[in-house]
N, C-alpha and C positions, 0 to 999 in steps of 0.2 A: 459407313454402315452404322445404323442406330443400335445402341445397346438395348436389348429387349428385357426389361426388368420383369415382365410378366412370366417369362420362362423360368426365372429363378424363384419367383414367389407369386402365385396366382391370387393370393390374398392381400396383395399390396394395393391399397385403394388410394393412397396419397403419396406423392413423391415430389422432389425438387430436382430440376435439371436446367442445363444451359441451352439457350436457343442458338442453333447453328445456322439456320436459314429461315428467311421470311420472304415469301413471294406473293404479290397481289395478283388475283385472277378475276375474271368476270363473275365467278361464283363466290368470291370473298378473298380469303387468305389461306395459304398453305404454309404451315409452320413445321419445321423439323427441329427436333431436340437431340442433344448429345445422348440422352437415355430417356426411355419412356416406359410407363406401365400400361399404356393404352394398347389393346390388342387390335391389330388391323384385320379387316375382313379377309378370311382365307380358310381353305379347307372345309368349306361348308358352314363355318361359324361366323356369325355376324360380328361386326366390330364393336368395341367399347365406345361409349359416349361419356360425356362429363364436361369438365371445365379446365381451361388453362388460365390461371389468375381469375379474372372476372368474365372471361369470354367463353361462350358455349362451343364445345366441339361437336360438329354435326356429322362428321365422317372421318374415318381413319383407314388408310390403305398403305400398302408397301410398294415403293417404286422399283424400277428394274435395277437399282443400285443397292437394294437391301435397306433403304432408308424408310422409316415409318413417317408418313405424312399426315399431319393433323389439319383437317379442313375446318375453318371457322368463318362465320359471316362477318365478324368484326375483329379487329386486333389493334393493340397499341404496344409498341416496343420494337426493339431491333435485335439483330444478332449479337451475341455476347452477353445478353441479359439473362438473369436467372428467373425462372418461372415456377409456380407451384401447380401441379396437376392433381385433379381430384376425379376419380373414376365413379361413374354411376354404379353404386354398390349392388343394388337390386338386379340391375341388368346383367352385370358381370356374373353374379352368383347363379342367376337363371341359366346363363350360357354354360357355366361350368357344370351344372346339373345335367343339362341337355347333352352336352358333349360327352361327359362321362357315362351317362345313361346310354348314349348311342354306342359307345365302345362295348358296354356290357351286353346290350341287346344284339349287336352284330355277332358277338362271340356266341351268344345263346342260340341264335339261328344256325350258326355254323355247327355247333355241337349237336343240336337237336335234329336238324334237317340237312346238314351239309350245304346249306345255302350261304354263299359268299355275299358280302356287301360290296356292290359295285360303286355306289356313290351315296352320299348323305347330304342332308340340308337341315340346318337348324333355323327355324323361323321365329317370329315374334312370340308365338304361343306353341304351335305344333312343330314337330320335327319329323323328318322322313328318312328312311333308308330304302334304297333300291336293291333288291336281292337278285341273285343270279337265276333263281327259279321262276318259271312262268306262273305257277300257282302253288298254294299250300292249303291244306284243309284246316278246318277249325281246330282240330285236335293238336296239330303241329303248332299253330299260332299260339294256342293256349299254353302248350308246354314250353315254348320259347319265352313267353311272358313270365311264366312261373319260375323258370330257371333264372331269368334276369332279376326278378324280385327276391329270389332266394339269395343271390349274391349280394344284393343290397342289404338284406336283413342280417347277413353274416358280418356286415361292417368291416370288410377287408381293407387293409391299407393299400393306398395307391402311391406309387413312386415314379419319378422320372429320372432318366439318365442318358448321357451321351455315349454312343457306341460307334466304334469303327466298323466298317462293313464286315471285316473278317471276324469280328466278335459276335455277330448276329447269329451265327450257326449254333451257338450254345443256348439261344433263347427260343422258346416255342412261339415264334412270331406268327401272327395271323396273316400278315402280308408284308413283304419287303418291297418298298417302292424302288423303282429304277431311277434313282437320283444319286449323283456323286457326293462324296464327303461323308463325315460322321452323321449319324442319325440320332435324333432325340426319341427315345422309346418311353411310352407311358405304359406302366405295368400295373394291372389289377391283380394283386397277389395270387399266384397259383391259378389264374383264370384266363386273363387276356394280356397280350403283349403286342402293342401296336406303335408304329412310328407315327408321331404326331407332334405338331408344334403348337397345339391349342392349349387353352386353360382348362384345368381339371380339378376335381375335388381331392382332398387328402385321403378320404375314406369313402367306401361305397355307400355307407349309411346316409351320407349327406345328399345323395341323389334323390332320396325320397321315392315314392311309388313310381313305377314304370308301367304305364297303361297304354296298350295298343287300342286305338280308337277307329281305325279304318284301314282299308287296303284297296288298291286299284292296279289294273294292268297298265304297263307303260313300256313301249319299245320291246315287247315280248318278255318283259320281266315283271316282277311283283314289287310294287311300292307300298311300304308299310308306314302308316301315320301313327305317331305315338306322342305321349305327354310324359313329363317328369315333374317331380317336386310339387310346388304350389299349383301349377297348372293342372296336374293330375288330380290333386285334391279338390280344386274348384270344379273340375269336370264331374267328379263323383258327387259333390254337393248339389250341382245343378240337376244331374240325372236322378239323384235320390229324391229331390223335391218333386220332379215329374212323376216318378214311380209312386211316391207316397200319395200324390193327388189322384192318380189312377186307381190305386188300391182303395181309396176312400170312395171314389165314385162307383167302382165295380164291386165293392165290398168283398174283396178276396185277398189272399196272401200274394206277395209279389211273385212267388213261384208259379202261381196260377194265372198270372196276367196274360201270358201268351195264349193259353187255351181259351180264356174268357174272351179275348179279343177275336180269336178265330171264330168262336160261336157267334159273336156279334156281326162279323163280316159275312159269315154264311147266311145269317138271318137277313142281313141287309141285301144280299144278292137275291134271296127269295122274294123279298119285298119289291125289289126293282122289277123282277119278272112279273109279279102281280100287277104292279102299276102299269107296266108296258101293255099287259093284256087289257086292263081297264081303259087305258088311253085309246087303244085300237077300237074298243067297243063304243067309246064315246065319239070317235072321229066323225062318223056321219052326222051326228047331232051338232057338233061344233061347226062343221062345214056348212050345214044347213042354216045355222044361226048367222054365220058370216054372210052367206048369200042373201039372207032376208034383210040384212042391214046395209047391203052394198049400195053405194051411190052410182047412179048411171051417169057416166061422163062420156060424151061423144059416142054413145051407143055401147060403151064398155062397162061391165059391172066391176066397180072398183071397191075392194074391201080393204080398209086400213084399220088396224086394231092393235092395242097394246096388250102384251102378255107378261106382266112383271114377274121376273124370276123363273119364267118357263124354260124348260130344256130346249135347246136349239134343234135337237133332233125331232122332238115332238112338233115344234113349230114348222119344221120342214115338211113333215108328213101332212099337216093340215093345209099348208100352202099348196103343195103339189096336188093334193086331192081336190082342192077348190078349182085350180086352173086346169084340171083334167077335163072340166066342162068348157066348151067353146065360149070365147068372148068374155073372159074374166081376167082380172088382175088383182094381186094381193100384195100388201105390204104389211108385214107383221113385225111389231117392235117389242124388244125386251131390253130395258136399260139402255146401254149405249150401242146396242146392236140391232140390226133389222135384217129381214129376209125379203127379197123381192121375187115374186113368181108371176109369170105371164103365160096365158094360154097360147098354144101354138098358132102362129099366124097373126097375132095381135102386135101392132106397132105403137109405141116403141117396145122393143123386147126388153127382157129383164136386165141384161147387161147395160144397155143404153140408159135405162131408167135409173139403175144404181149409180151410173156416172153422173147423171143429172142431180141426184140426191146428194152425192159427195161434193159437187160444186157448190151446193147451197148450204149444206149443214156440216160439211167436213167429214172426216172419217177415212177409212181405207178399206178396200175390198175389191170384188170382181166376181165373175162367174160365167154362166152360159146364157144363151138366149132365153132359156126357160126359167132358170133359177140363179139368183145372184145374192151375195151377202155383203153387208157393210158393217164394219166395226169401228170402235173408238170414236163414236160420234159425240161432239160436245153440244149438248142441248141448252147450255147455260141460260140464254135469254129467250129461249123459245118456250113460251108458257104451255102451248098445246101442240105436242109433236104431231098428233094425228092431222090437225088442220094444216100444219106446215107441209106435211107430205102430200095431202090432197091438193094443195095449191100447186105444188111442183108437178103432180100427175096431170092436173088440168092444163098446165102450161105445155107439157110435153105432148099431150094428146091433141092439143089444138094446132100443133105445127104441121 
């Protein structure tokens, strides 16, 4: 079993140890040391990275014999030699803040809402805890976050200690895992006591801000996403920049942003209704204009037109209105999309014509005999899409 130096001192970023085993694999080399400060991925916490001598450590894990395995892409040296390990300091400290912040936030949810933490995961930037509750309202979420940050601001000491199972009854443990042997307990003074083998801060103040940034339902539980330390500060800076820009554009205080935006959205809804009314009024005029410019091909009135930036729903209404008259066919184009509409009884029908267009100009789509749609068309070397489409229609009508 490897001696785990990180359990004795989470702030140990450099160490010297003897190599006990080197194994070459398809992925590189797996090196085991007599002692290591590298934390292996476990308990929802990501592993440490860094270097052994001049070689980059790309993964660290614990095998079934309790040995910490360092995976490297390259290696030089043999068992019995002494190596120098250097931990990625920024990554380790970020993990310590995250993991300590998770302990604090989990206890905060337990105290505020009686919500137990079922599992946790510490990511590259965000961390999550899955709670026993299916949902929690905004007020509870806010109170849990404020409780956690209150503990951070009090800068309470954090200690670790080994306890036999019989000794745990005198500690206010949040949860006692069902595993044999003595347990390592991480204690946030007077607040949280949890069995854990991870790396943690010495004081709660080192965690920095704890900020909940989202929540989602999963497996009948509530998963909470949060940030700590520098990640939480960066998140605030990014969001403050956006808020400041919106304040300037809307000329209002940040507390009035929501109501200002609601007014804009309400006004936008009214404008859309007005536009819809006007479009319906103009529909007969647009259809008449299309009919007047239609090409007669094999006795069928064929209308092909481009509507740059036009709403697909409006194009559909125009096309269907046109082909409601017997003996008509319409192909309306907007960017990389087009609609095909064909009067009842006209051959080829809309679906077959759409298939022919896709064979010639690409894209994906489908539809009915009356109306079909094609999207993701690549027009690159087709200078005039209307003429391309007319050529395809002529070919299909001549069959």
